[in-house]
N, C-alpha and C positions, 0 to 999 in steps of 0.2 A: 410468198411461198417460204415456209420455214427452212432454215439452213440445215443441210445434212450434218452428220457428226463431224466430218473433217473440217467443214467450214465453221461449225459451231466452236470447235476447239481453237481454230486459228483466229477467228474474228471476235469471239466472246470470252472464252476461258483463258487463253494465253494472256490477253491484256489484264484480266483481273488478277492473275497470279503475279504478273510483273508489278502491278500497283501495290500489291501486298509485300513486295520485296523479294519474291522468288525470281531468280534470273534463269534464262534459258542456257546460258553459257556455263561450261565447267572450268573455265580458265582459273577461277579462284578456288575451285574445289569446295566451295562453301555456299550454302543458302541457294541452291539451284534446284530445278526440276528436270527430270528425264521423262520423255514421252515414249509410249509403247515399249515399256521396259519388260523384257522377257526374263522370267525368273525360274522357269523350269526348262528341262531339256526336251520334254515331250515324251510321254510314256511309250515304251516299246511293247508292241503287241505281236502275237504270233498268228500267222495264217498257215497252218500246217508246219512245214519246215522253213517258211519264209518269215522274216521279221520286217516290221515297218514302224515308223514313229508317228504317233499322233501329234497334233499341233501343240506346241508348248503353251503354257499359260502366260499371259502378259497383263500388265495393268496400263491404263491410259496414261497416268502420270504417277511418278513417285517423287515425293518432296524430301530432299536430303538437306539436313542442317549442315553437315559436312560430308565429305566424300565417303566417310566410313560410318555415317550415322543417319539412316533414313528415319523420318518422323511420321509420314502420312502418305496415303494414296488418294488419288482423285479418279473417280469413275465418271466418264463423260457420256451424255446422251444427246441425240440431236435436238435442235431447238423445238421441234414439234412435239417432243415427248416430255412428260413431267419428270422432274429430277428424281422423284421417289422411285421411278422405274429402275434406277441403277443402285438403289440403296443396299439391297440385300447382297448384290454382287460386290459392292464396295466393302461391305462388312466381311464377306467371306475372304476376299483378298487380304484385307488387313489382318484377320486372324491367322491366315496361313503364313504371313510374313512376320508375325509377332509384333505388329505395329498397333499403337493405341489410338490413332485418329484416322478417320476415313471421311471422304467427301463425295457426294453424288450431286451432279449439277447438269443442267441443260443450257448453261450460259447465262441464265437469268436467276433462277432459284438455286440456292446452295444449301444442301442439307449436310450437317456435320454429325458424324457418329463418334461418340466418346467411348472407347473400349474400357476405360476405367470404371465408368458408371453404367455402361451398356444402355445409353440413352442417345436419342437423335434429336437434333434441334435445327430449325430453320434459321440460317444466319445471313447477314447482309453481304458479307465479304469474306474472303479467305483471311485467316490470321497471318500476321507477319511471322517470319522465322523465329525471331527472338521471343515473341509472345508464345508461340507454340512450344518452343524449347522450355521456357519458364513453366508453362503448364505441366509439361511432362515431368520436369524436375520436382515440382511441388507434389504431384500425384505419386511419384515413385518414391518420395521420401528423402530426397537429397537436395532440397531447395536451399537450406541455409545451415545445415550442419556443415559442409563435408566433402572434401574430396581426398585430401591427402593427410595421413596421420603424421603427427609430430614425432620426435624422438621420444617415445614413451612406450611403456609396456601395455598401456591401456589403449587397445585398438579403437575404442569408442571416442577417444579424445581427438577430434578431427580439426583440420585447418579450414577456415571459412572458404566458401565458394568464391572464386574469382569472378570478375566481370566477364560475362559471356560475349561482350562486344569486342574484346581484344583477341584478334586472330592468333597472335603469337602465344598468348596465354592459353588459348583454346587447345593448342597442341600439347600442353602439359596435362590435359585431361585425357586419361586413357580411353574414355568413351568416345572422344572426338578425334583423337590422334589418328592420322592416316594409317592404313594397312601397309605392310611391306610392299614396296613397288614391284610391278610385274617384271622389271628387268632383273631383279634378284631372286624372284620366285619362279623363274622360267615360265612366265605367262599365267601362273596360277592366281586367280582372284577368288575371294570367298563366295561360295554360293549363298543363297538367301538363308538357308537353315544354319550355315556356319556363322553368318553374321548374327543371327538370333542367338545362337549358342554363346558366342563371344560376349554379346551384350548382357546376357543373363549372368554369365560368370563374373564379368566385371562389376555388375551391380552388387553382387554378393560380396565381392572383395572390398568394394568401396564402403559397404556397410559394416565391415569388420568381421565377416564370416570366415572361419578358418578351414572348415571342411566342406567340400563341394564335390558333387558327382555329375559327370557328363556321360549320358548314355546315347551312343550313336552306332548304328549298324555297321558291320564290317564293310569297308569299301566306300564309306561316306566321308573319309578324310579327318579322322580324329587328330592325327599327328599334325596335319596342316593347320587345323583349327588351333592346336596348341602353339604352333609357330606364330600365327598371327596374333594370338592372345598375348604371348610373351613379347612380341614386337611392340605392341601398344603399351604394355606395362613398362618395358625397359627403355624404349626410345622416347617415351613421354617423360621419363624421369620420375614417374610416380612412386616407384619402389625405392628410389635413392633416399637414404636416411631413414628408412622405415625401422630398421633394427640397429643400424650403425651409420657411420658417415660414408660408407662405401656404396658404390653402385649396386643395384639389386642383383641378387643371385638366384639361380634356379638349379634344382637337381631333378633330372629325369630318371625315374626308376623303372626297370623292367625285370623280368625273371628269365630272360633268355638273351644270349649274346646277339642273335640276329635282330631282335627287336631293339636292343640298345644301339646297335650300329645303324639301323635304319633311321632311328630318331636323330642320331648324331649327324647323319647326312642331310636329313630334312631341315635341320637348323643351320644349314650352310649360309642362308641369307645374312646371318649375323656376322659372318667372317668377312674380312676384307684383306686386301693386300698388305695393309699396314698392321693389322692386328688379328689375333685368333682368340676369341673369347671362350671357345669350347675346350673341354678337357674330358678325355676318355678315362674313366676309372676302371682300368683293366687289371690292376694289381701288379703290374710289371714296371711301369715307369714311376719315377719319384713323384710323390704327391705335391701338387702345386695348389696354393691357397690364394692365388691372385687372378683367377679366371672368374667368368660370370656364369657360364653354362656348363654343368657337369652331367655326365651320362654314365650310369652304372647298372649293374645287376645286383640283386640281393645277395647272391652267393659270394660275389667279390667283396661287397661291403661287410659281409659277415666274417670274412677271413681274419685271422689273428696274425700280427707281426711277431717278431722275436721277443718283444716285451710283453706279449699277451694282450695287446690292444687290438681290438677290431678296427677295420679301416674306417668305419663310420664314426668311431669314437675319436678319431684324430681331428675331426671338424668340431669347432665350438658349437654348442647347441643352437645358438642364434645365427649361425653362418648363412643359412639359406632363407630366402624370403618366400620362395614358392617351391613346392615339391609336386611334381606331376607323376602319378602312379599309373603306369600303363597296364592294361588288362587287370584292373583293380579287383575284379571278382575273384582272382586267384592269387594275387600277388601281395596284397597289403596287410595280410594277417598272419597268424600262426607264428612260425619261427621268426619272420621278418618284422613282426609288430614292434620289436625293440628299436628298430631303425626309425620308424615313424615317431615313436615316443621320444627318441633322443632329440628330434627336431620338432618338438611339439609346438613351438611358437610360430612355425612356418605355416603359410597357407598350403593346405594339402588338397590338390585336385585329383580325384580319381577318375579314370576314363575306362569305360567298359562298353562292349558291343552287345550286351545281353540285358533284357529286362529283368525285373525282380522275379526270382524263382526261389523255391525252397533252398536250393544250393547256395544262393548268394544273398539271402535275406539279411545276414549280419553285415555284409558289405554295404548294403543300402542303409542299414541302421547306423553304421559308423559314419558314412559320408553325408548322410541326409539328416543327421541329428539336429542341425541348426535350421533346417527348412521349416517353413510354416505348415501346419497341419491343414490339409485340404480334404474335402469329401471325396470318397471313392466314387459315389454316384452324385453328380451335381444336382439331380432332381430330388435328392433326399439329403439335405444338408445335416440332418440329425443322425444320419447313419454312420457307418464306419468311416474313419478318417485315416489319412496316410501322409507320410512325408516323402515327397517325390524328388527325383533328380532335378538338378537345376534346368536341364533341358534334355529332351528325348526325341530322337529321330530314328524311326524304325526301318527295318528292311522293307516292309510293305509300303511305307511312304516313299522310300527311295526308289522303288520300282514304279510307283504311281507317278512320281515326278520325272522319271526317265533318267535319273542319275545312276541307277543300278540296273543291271541286266535282269530280265525276267527268266523264267525257267520252265522246263517240261520234265515230268517225272516218268521214269521207267522202273516198274517194280517187277522183279524176277525172283522166283523161288525154285530151288531144286527139290527133287523128291525127298531128299534127306531133311531139308529145312521144313518141308511140309509135314512129314511124318515123324521126324526125330530119328535117332539112331539107338537101336536096342542091341546091346552087346551079344546076348544069347541068340537073337535072330541072325545076326551076321555070322556067328560061328556055325550055326546050323546050315547056312547057305554057302559055306565053304570059304568065307573070307579069312584072310590071314590077319590075326590080331597079335600085336606085340605089346605086352604089359610090363613095364620096367619094375624092377624090384622096389618094394616099398610103396607102390601106388595101389590104392584101394579103388577099384573101378566102380562106376555107377552102373545101375541097371539100364538107365535111359538117359541119353544125351540129347540136348536141344541146341538150337543155333548159338545161344550165348556161350556154350561150352566148346563149340567147334573151333579148332586151332588154338584154343586156350588150354584145354585139358586133354583133347584128343585130336591127333593129326588125321586128316581125311584127304589124302592125296587125290583120290578119285573125284571127290567133290571139287577140289581146287581146279583140277584139270577141266572138268565140265564147265565150271564158271569162267575160267580163262578162255576156253574155246568159244563159249557163248559171247563173251565180251569182245573177242577178236572179230567175230562175225558182225557184231553191231558196229564196231569201229570201222570196219571196211565199208559198211553201209553208210554210216554218218560221214566218213572221211578219215582214212587211216592216218592222216598227218595232223589231225586236230589234237591240240594239247589236252592231256588227260591226267587227272590225279586219282590214284587208287589208294584208298585207306584200308590197310590190312591190320591183322590182329597184333603181330609183333614183328621184330626184325627178321626172323627166319621166314615168316610167312611173306613179308614184303620182298625178300630176296628171291623166294621161289616163284612168286607171281611174275616178277620181272624176267626171270629166266624163261618161264614158259611163254610169256608174251613175245620175247625175242625169237623163240622158236616158231611161234605162230606167224610172225611177220618176217621170217628169214628171207622170203622171196623179194622183199623190198631192197635187200642188200645193205641194210644199215648195221648189221651185226648186233653187238651188245650195246650199241648206242641208241637203239630205238626205245627201249624201256630200261630205266636205271632205278635202283633202290636208293632213296635218299633217307637214310635212317640215322644219320648223325651229322650235325653241323660242324663237327670237329674234323680235322684232316683236310689236306689239299684236294683230294678227289671229291669228297662230299661237297665242299664249297664250290668247286668248279662245276660239278653237275647242277647244283642248285642255281648258280649264276646263269648257266646256259639255258636251263629250263625256264627261268624267269624272263629271259630276253625274247620279246615278241618277234624280233627279226631273225632269231635262230630257229632253224628247222628241227634240230636234234638237241637234246632228247625229246621225243614226242610224249612219252608216258613217264611219270614219276610215281613209283610205289613207295609208300611210307607207312609207319605205324602211328606216330604221334607228331613228328617234327613239323609237318606242313599243316597241322590242324589250325594254327593260328599265327597271325602276324606276317606270314610270308605272302608278298604280293605277286600274283601271277595273273595279270589282266587277260592274257590270251587263253586261259584255261576254259575249255568248252565242255568238258565232261568231268563230273565229280562222281566217283564210284565208291560205293560202300561195300567192302568185303568183310567188314567187322560190324558187330552189333554196337550200338551206342545207347547207353542208358541216360546220359545227361543231356537235357535240352540245351544247356549252355554249350557243351562240346559240339552238339549237332549244328547249332547256329554258326559256331566258329568254322566248322568244316564247310558247310554250304557257302559261307562267306568267301571261300577261295574262288568261287565262280561268279560272284555278283559284280565284279568290276567290268565295266565296259572298256573295250579296246578298239578305239576307232581306227587304229593303224591297220588292223586286219578285218575291220567291219564286224567285230564280235559284239552282238547286242543281246544275246541270250545264251543260256547254257542248259545242259541236261544233268539231272540227278539220276544216276543208274544205281538202283538199290537192290542188292542181293540178300540183305539181312533184315529187312523190315524197319530200317532206321527212320524212314520218312514218316512213320506214324507220329514222330515228334514234331512235325511241321505245325506251326501255330501262326496262321496269317494275321491274327489279331493281337500280337504281342505289344503293339504300340498303343493299345487301348489302356485306360486306367487299370493298373494292376490290382489284384485282389487285396483285400484289407490286410493290414499288418497283423500278424499273430500277436495277440496281447502278451506283453511281457509279464512274466510272473516272477516276482522277487522270491527267491528261495535261499535258505541258508547255505553258505559254503563251508560245510562242516565235514565233508567226506575226504578220505585219504586213500591214496594208492601207493603201496610199497611193493618191491619185488627185487628179484635177482636175475642177472643175465649170465648164462653159462654156455659153454661150448658143447654142442651136441656130441654124445659119445663119451667124452672124457669127463664132463661135469666141471671142468675148470672154469673159474670165474672169468668173464670177459670184462676187461678194464677199458674204460673210455668208449663204451657203446653209447650212441646217441639215442635217447628215449624221448618221445613226444606223445602227448595225449591230445586227441582230437575230441574236444568237448561238444562242439557244435559245428555247423557247416563252415564257419570261418573263425572259430574260436579254438586255437591250438595253444596248449601250454608246453613250454620247452622249445627246442630240445635241451635236456640236461644230460650230463655224462655219468655213466656208472662209475662207482668209486673203485678203490683197490680190491674190494671184495665182490665186485660186480653188482653192488646194491644201488638202488635209486629210490626216491620218495617224492610224491607230489602231495601237497596239502591244499586246503581251501578250495576243494572241488564241489560242484553241485552233486546231488543225488540223481543220477540219470544213466542212460546207456551212453557209452563212449568207446572210442577206439584208441588202443595203445600201439605205437609203432616203434620197433627197435631196429637199429641198423649199425653197421660198422664196415669200413672198407675190407674186402676180402671175405665177408660173410654175407649170406643171403638175408635180405630184409624180411622181417617177421611182423605180422599185423594180427592183433587179437582184439576181440570185443570184451568189454567189461560192463558190469552193472554195479554201481556204487550205492551205498546206503548212507543215510544221515548218521553222523556221529560215529561212524565205524571206519576201520581201515580194511581195504580190500587188498589181499596179497596175491601176487602172481609170480610164476617162475617161467622164464622165457629161455628157450634153447635156440641158438643160432647155428646153422650149418655152414661149413666152409663152402665157398663157391667152387664148383667142380664136382660136388657130390650131390647135385640135383637128381632127384628120382626120375626126372624126365616126363614125357607125355606118352600116353597110349597111342599106338598107331594102328590103323585099320586099312588093309590093302585088299583089292579084289572085289570092291563093292560095285553094285549096279546103281549108277546115279544118272538121273535125267533131269532136264528142265521140266518142272511140273506145271507151272503157269507163268504167264507174263502179261503185264498190263501196262499200257502207256496212258498217262493221265494228261488230260487237257487242263491247262491252268488259266489261260487267258480268257477273259470275258465271262467267266462263270462265277457264281457266288461261292462255289467250292469246287475243288478238283474232281474230275470224274474220269473213269476209264473210257477207252475208245468205244467199248461196247455200250456203256451207258450213254455216251455222247451220241452214238447212232440212234439209240432208242429215243433220246431227248429230241434230236433233230427230226426224226420221223414224226413224232407227235406234233411238233411245231408246223411242219409242212402240211400234214393232214388237217391240222387246226385251221390253217389259212385256206387250203384248197382240198376239199374232201375227195375229189375225183380227178383221175388223170386227164380226162377230156377238158376239164376246166383249166388245168395247168397248161394244156396244149394251147388253148385260146390265149392265155396270158403270154405265153412264150412267143406267139406269132406277132404280138404287138410290141414294138420296141419300148414305148412309154410304160405300158403295164408291166413289162418284164423288168425294167429298171426299178420301178417302185417296189415290186415284189422282192427283188434281190436285196434292196435296202431294208425291207421289213424283216427278212430272214437275218440279215447281218445284225440288226438291232437286237435280235433274240439270240445272238451268238451262234447262228447257224451259218457257217462259212463254206462256200463251195470249194475253195482251195483245200480246206482241211478234209472235206469229204473225199476229194480226189486223192489226197495222200493216204487216207485210211484204206480206200479200195484199191490203192496202187493203180489208179486209172487216170493218169494225167492226160491221156489222149482221148478220154471220153468227152462227149458233149455234156454241157452242164445240165441241160434238160434231162438227158438220159440218166445222169447221176441222181437227180432228184426223183425221177420216176422209178428208178431201180430201188432206191431206199424206201420210198413211201408206198409204192404200188407193186413192188416185186417184179417189175418188168425186166427183160434181159438188158444187160449193159452193153452198149455198142459204142464204137469209136466215132470220132468225127469223120474219118475217112469212110467208114461204112455208111454213115448217114449221107455224106456227099455222093457216094456211089449210088445209093438208092435214089437220090434226087435226080442224077443224070438219067437213070433208067426210067424213072417215073415221069419226068418232065421233058421227054424228048420232043413232044409236039410243041410245047411252049417255047423251048429253046429254038426249034426250027423256025418258029414264027418271027423271031427277032432278026434284025439285019445283022450282017456279018460283023461290023464294027462293035455293035452292042453285045452280040453273042460272045465275042472275044473278051469283053470286059466282064461279063457275067461268069464265064469259065475261070478267069483269073481270080475273081473275087472268091469263088468257091475253093480254089486252090489255097488262097490265104486263110480261109475259114478252116480248112483241114489242118493247117499248121498251128493256128492260134485261137480259133474259136470265133464267136460272133463279134467280139470286139474288133476283129480285123476287118469286118464288113462295115460296121457302123462308125468307125473312126475315120474322119476325112483325111487324116494324115497318111492313111494307107496309100493315097494317090501320089505321094512324094517318092515312093520307092519303085524299083523295077518290078514288073514291066510297064507300070503306069507312067513312070518317069519318061520312058521312051515314047509314050503316047501323048506327051505334052502336059503331064501332071493333071491337076484337077480341071484346068481349063480345057485341055485336050480331051479329057474324058467327057466333060459336059458337052463339048462340040459334037461328039459322037451321038449323044442322046437328043440333041437339039436345044435343051435348056436344063437348068438345075432341077426344076420341079420333076421332070420325067426321070432324072437320075435318082432322086430321092424315092420316088414311087417304085422304081424298079428294085432298089435295094430293099425296100419294105416288102415287096412281092417275093423276093428271094427268100427272106426270112419266113414269110407266111408259108411258102411252098416247102421249105426245109422241114417244117413241122406239121405238114398236112397229114390227115388221118390215113 
């Protein structure tokens, strides 16, 4: 008899791996194999308001050359099956894990798949670890060039590869060097996709690439990936002597203090009691040039000292070996490009949470310039080509793997958002309209203008009231983030939410406006809101501050009260809810949308992005000149900061206006562009320009003093109502659909399986047929729990739910069905002996509480009152034998659903 899979592995496959040199022990942390390696967390799926995890994905064997470097996977089949039966599965696992070798075996045949050539070959034995490593190196292009650069400006002049048999020397290879140990990372170990990202980045660095981009969805651990990457580079000593005789150095750049500080804390594994290699560039403490890890924001590095030197200019150009640019899609260009250009010899790693969009195409062009061109469509190699990020891990993939929380969407519109606001109509209906002096009103306002150009307190009140009702339904203490139009809007929404929940007794601590990271109060509120163990504050209202970088794993509701035009900003905002928080069992979150922001949802952003727009070389012969004056007086404004936004990430300047308020930009393309002027104490001004080839475009800009703002129109006394509301089912469907559409979809599936109610009745009377039918529905994403939630009928019998939806029959509860049973089956009950009748009546009582599962599950006999009867043995004794008990339980179910 052929061996089963477990015996095949133990008796046939394990010995072959051992003969090849792969050990089962991890003591050496090198050249070993792991069995049944789980590499995903298991996708979270929703069943109505309940979440459950699917089984995680696992591989039978993963072969690791070192503890931090997997090389291959092995898929095992039992001895009686051909090895080829596991080949496609092995290939799929290897591709997901970013590995280049996979093996399928039944213990006798071994089929090797080579991802480099996409070919499979029947082999006699497993390769040894050193042979497989050598093959990987040759194919990847680092066989004999190359691992560490000498003291040279030419990054391509590389030191010969050392002997791979020397374990100590191996540690000097950043690819093979161990990750930061768990005792210093607080138990954090890299997930499979982080391992792949680190490997791809290191390969590019080893090859001498200077610009690299990492694209990973919010919540998937970009900063932790950066920590482990730098651990390998620094602890292996690979960066030592790259540009000088000193230990390698890193600069972590962000554009906000909170992101800088979070990164500084994340790099704590590098600190020890004896030394502190980190340095916070906050512009306050004296600059130190003898640290290894520096953390700063662009604004601080841009500041000048008393000698007119900017902070970044105090560092020698070759001071840093690696610069990590956080949120690279909005940080690494424009004003701050000079900082990157100053350290041009450093390896620059951009990190972003968003795929290529029109808004960040220049970011991708900058960081991906040294990447190999690949086809947008692999099936059409002669079509458009693109340079992609070194590694991409999307929101959708994170949800699929179970590392990110899934979501449900609630879309709500007020009557004003549906119809718009017409000023004349409001006046005729008796509304009070306040128009500040100097404001030219529109005839018609739509959602994007609400709260930006016109205040609508009645609309805000209706939205807040609706939100408070939903929060009471979902759970009034669920952490919620509300994104508002501006600071004033955020403060007003927080005030009204505190009024709505005044009965809870939390006062002004229930909802707080977090509109500035400066000041003790703002920092305290933010810290308390981020803490999963803290109950208050429950709601944080904000305009921009919380849209990126702020980790709030416990956030269960993300609320849009402002419109969002940018797909990048939208992804950043919903990223606030994607983190899983096991401490409070948070596995999913809601997106509550009052402004239509969720039309930007793109579940396919991790697919190959669209082709790069072909670059067109055009002459830089246009000029822009102008003056900046003070509104009203016409006096020149000296020292105003002027910048021109030429493209999505191409900003020139800022430069300062001279003593006459004049400025000039040369070498510009002929195109549409945006000019921005600002100075402390004056309102920022932004205008659009159209430049022409070989011509100078002139412009005059007036800046108004702060405090002289014309203000916003206000409208009071409007009739506002909730016009429509839809909840979207996300899980299990090819695309989100409203509850109404989901009901139509489910109805069609039920009728497609069972055209008449009488046939459904026959199925429901038979436990086996019923179980198969429920599984068929589930495979079609028709879930009885979801239907119960939609109908708000958790007490209804599942048969009656399906019958009500498909055949329009009345919906009745389990209690009503059990009562009908007692009334209809009195003669049958009377024919049973007293001990048996007592069991039947108690089983029906359990059915009323929990449904048919309570009857068919044998564990029901372990609870009272069956426990007092002697549990399952005592119950069987009442029936005479187990067969009669089973027959009686089947009969109860048949009679429950009798015609």
